[in-house]
C-alpha positions as CSV (number, residue, x, y, z in Angstrom):
1,M,-265.7,-195.8,30.8
2,G,-266.4,-192.6,29.1
3,M,-263.5,-191.1,30.8
4,N,-261.2,-193.9,29.9
5,L,-262.1,-193.5,26.3
6,G,-261.4,-189.8,26.3
7,M,-258.2,-190.5,28.1
8,V,-257.2,-193.1,25.5
9,V,-258.0,-190.6,22.7
10,E,-256.0,-187.9,24.5
11,V,-253.0,-190.2,25.0
12,S,-253.2,-191.4,21.4
13,V,-253.3,-187.8,20.2
14,A,-250.3,-187.0,22.5
15,I,-248.4,-189.9,21.1
16,L,-249.2,-189.0,17.5
17,L,-248.2,-185.4,18.3
18,A,-244.9,-186.6,19.9
19,V,-244.2,-188.8,16.8
20,T,-245.0,-185.9,14.5
21,I,-242.7,-183.6,16.4
22,G,-239.9,-186.3,16.3
23,Y,-240.5,-186.7,12.6
24,C,-240.3,-182.9,12.1
25,V,-237.0,-182.8,14.0
26,I,-235.6,-185.6,11.8
27,L,-236.8,-183.8,8.7
28,N,-235.4,-180.6,9.9
29,T,-231.9,-182.1,10.4
30,R,-232.1,-183.7,6.9
31,L,-233.1,-180.4,5.4
32,K,-230.2,-178.7,7.1
33,R,-227.9,-181.3,5.7
34,L,-229.5,-180.9,2.3
35,H,-229.0,-177.1,2.4
36,A,-225.4,-177.6,3.5
37,D,-224.9,-180.1,0.6
38,R,-226.6,-177.6,-1.7
39,D,-224.2,-174.9,-0.6
40,T,-221.3,-177.2,-1.1
41,L,-222.7,-178.3,-4.5
42,Q,-223.3,-174.7,-5.5
43,R,-219.6,-173.9,-4.6
44,M,-218.5,-176.9,-6.6
45,V,-220.5,-175.8,-9.6
46,G,-219.1,-172.3,-9.3
47,D,-215.6,-173.8,-9.2
48,L,-216.3,-176.0,-12.2
49,V,-217.6,-173.0,-14.1
50,Q,-214.5,-171.0,-13.2
51,A,-212.2,-173.9,-14.2
52,T,-214.1,-174.3,-17.5
53,A,-213.6,-170.6,-18.2
54,L,-209.9,-170.8,-17.5
55,A,-209.6,-173.9,-19.7
56,N,-211.4,-172.1,-22.5
57,A,-209.0,-169.2,-22.2
58,A,-206.0,-171.5,-22.2
59,V,-207.3,-173.3,-25.3
60,M,-207.8,-170.0,-27.1
61,E,-204.3,-169.0,-26.2
62,L,-203.0,-172.3,-27.4
63,K,-204.9,-171.9,-30.7
64,T,-203.5,-168.4,-31.1
65,A,-199.9,-169.6,-30.4
66,A,-200.4,-172.5,-32.8
67,L,-201.6,-170.2,-35.6
68,E,-198.7,-167.9,-35.0
69,A,-196.2,-170.8,-35.0
70,D,-197.8,-172.1,-38.2
71,G,-197.5,-168.7,-39.9
72,R,-193.8,-168.4,-38.9
73,L,-193.2,-172.0,-40.0
74,T,-194.9,-171.3,-43.3
75,V,-192.7,-168.2,-43.9
76,R,-189.6,-170.2,-43.0
77,L,-190.5,-173.0,-45.3
78,E,-191.1,-170.6,-48.1
79,E,-187.7,-169.0,-47.4
80,A,-186.1,-172.4,-47.3
81,G,-187.7,-173.1,-50.7
82,R,-186.3,-169.9,-52.1
83,F,-182.8,-170.8,-50.8
84,E,-183.1,-174.3,-52.2
85,R,-184.0,-172.9,-55.7
86,S,-181.1,-170.3,-55.4
87,L,-178.7,-173.1,-54.4
88,D,-179.9,-175.3,-57.2
89,E,-179.3,-172.4,-59.6
90,S,-175.8,-171.8,-58.1
91,V,-174.9,-175.5,-58.4
92,A,-176.1,-175.6,-62.0
93,T,-174.1,-172.4,-62.8
94,G,-171.0,-173.9,-61.1
95,A,-171.4,-177.1,-63.1
96,Q,-171.6,-175.1,-66.3
97,L,-168.5,-173.1,-65.3
98,I,-166.6,-176.3,-64.6
99,E,-167.6,-177.6,-68.0
100,K,-166.4,-174.4,-69.6
101,I,-163.1,-174.5,-67.7
102,A,-162.6,-178.1,-68.7
103,R,-163.2,-177.3,-72.4
104,I,-160.8,-174.4,-72.2
105,T,-158.1,-176.5,-70.6
106,A,-158.6,-179.3,-73.1
107,A,-158.4,-176.8,-75.9
108,A,-155.2,-175.3,-74.4
109,H,-153.6,-178.7,-74.2
110,S,-154.4,-179.4,-77.8
111,Q,-152.7,-176.2,-79.0
112,P,-149.0,-176.4,-80.1
113,L,-146.4,-175.2,-77.6
114,P,-144.8,-171.8,-78.2
115,E,-141.4,-171.7,-80.0
116,M,-138.4,-172.2,-77.7
117,P,-135.4,-169.8,-78.0
118,A,-132.6,-171.3,-80.0
119,A,-129.9,-170.2,-77.6
120,A,-130.7,-172.5,-74.8
121,P,-133.0,-175.2,-75.9
122,A,-132.0,-177.6,-73.1
123,E,-132.5,-174.9,-70.4
124,A,-135.8,-173.8,-71.9
125,A,-137.0,-177.4,-72.0
126,R,-136.0,-177.9,-68.4
127,A,-137.8,-174.7,-67.4
128,L,-141.0,-175.8,-69.2
129,Q,-140.7,-179.4,-68.1
130,P,-142.4,-178.9,-64.7
131,K,-145.2,-176.8,-66.3
132,L,-145.9,-179.4,-69.0
133,Q,-145.8,-182.5,-67.0
134,P,-148.0,-182.3,-63.9
135,A,-146.9,-184.1,-60.7
136,A,-148.7,-187.2,-59.8
137,I,-151.7,-186.0,-57.8
138,E,-154.6,-188.1,-56.7
139,P,-157.8,-187.0,-58.5
140,Q,-159.9,-184.7,-56.3
141,G,-162.6,-184.1,-58.7
142,R,-163.2,-182.3,-61.9
143,L,-162.8,-178.8,-60.4
144,A,-159.4,-179.6,-58.9
145,S,-158.2,-181.1,-62.2
146,A,-159.4,-178.1,-64.2
147,L,-157.7,-175.7,-61.8
148,Q,-154.5,-177.7,-62.0
149,Q,-154.6,-177.6,-65.8
150,L,-155.2,-173.9,-65.8
151,A,-152.2,-173.4,-63.4
152,M,-149.9,-175.3,-65.7
153,R,-150.9,-173.4,-68.8
154,P,-148.0,-171.3,-70.2
155,G,-148.4,-167.5,-69.7
156,I,-150.7,-167.9,-66.6
157,G,-148.1,-169.2,-64.2
158,G,-150.6,-170.2,-61.6
159,K,-152.2,-166.8,-61.3
160,A,-156.0,-166.5,-61.1
161,A,-157.7,-165.7,-64.3
């Protein structure tokens, strides 16, 4: 029986050793997979870092482009403001000029007509008739009316002042 007990212990140790070796083989394959996954994960992390760096560079370029566009837009808005003020001044000056022309023409119409020659009063009256009585024209605004009145004024004959 002594030998049987030794044999049982030897067989038990052999079985335990076989189980341990089998477990070590299983662990070894899992470790290989883990290392392979770790390499894949490491590559993925490297790719992520590279993508993040590219995204940061793109964001910086976009910020720079936005700042440049903002600067150009600001300059153009300021220029548009200057043009607006200049245009407002020109419109105001034009309105004042139209008012002056209207006053001049009104004053010219209120002055008496020049003396007609005695030799041919009917011919002179006919010659002045188209100048004194404007043709029926639809009103096109104060400027057109003022220019028409200036053109009909005796001595100007439609010439620019």
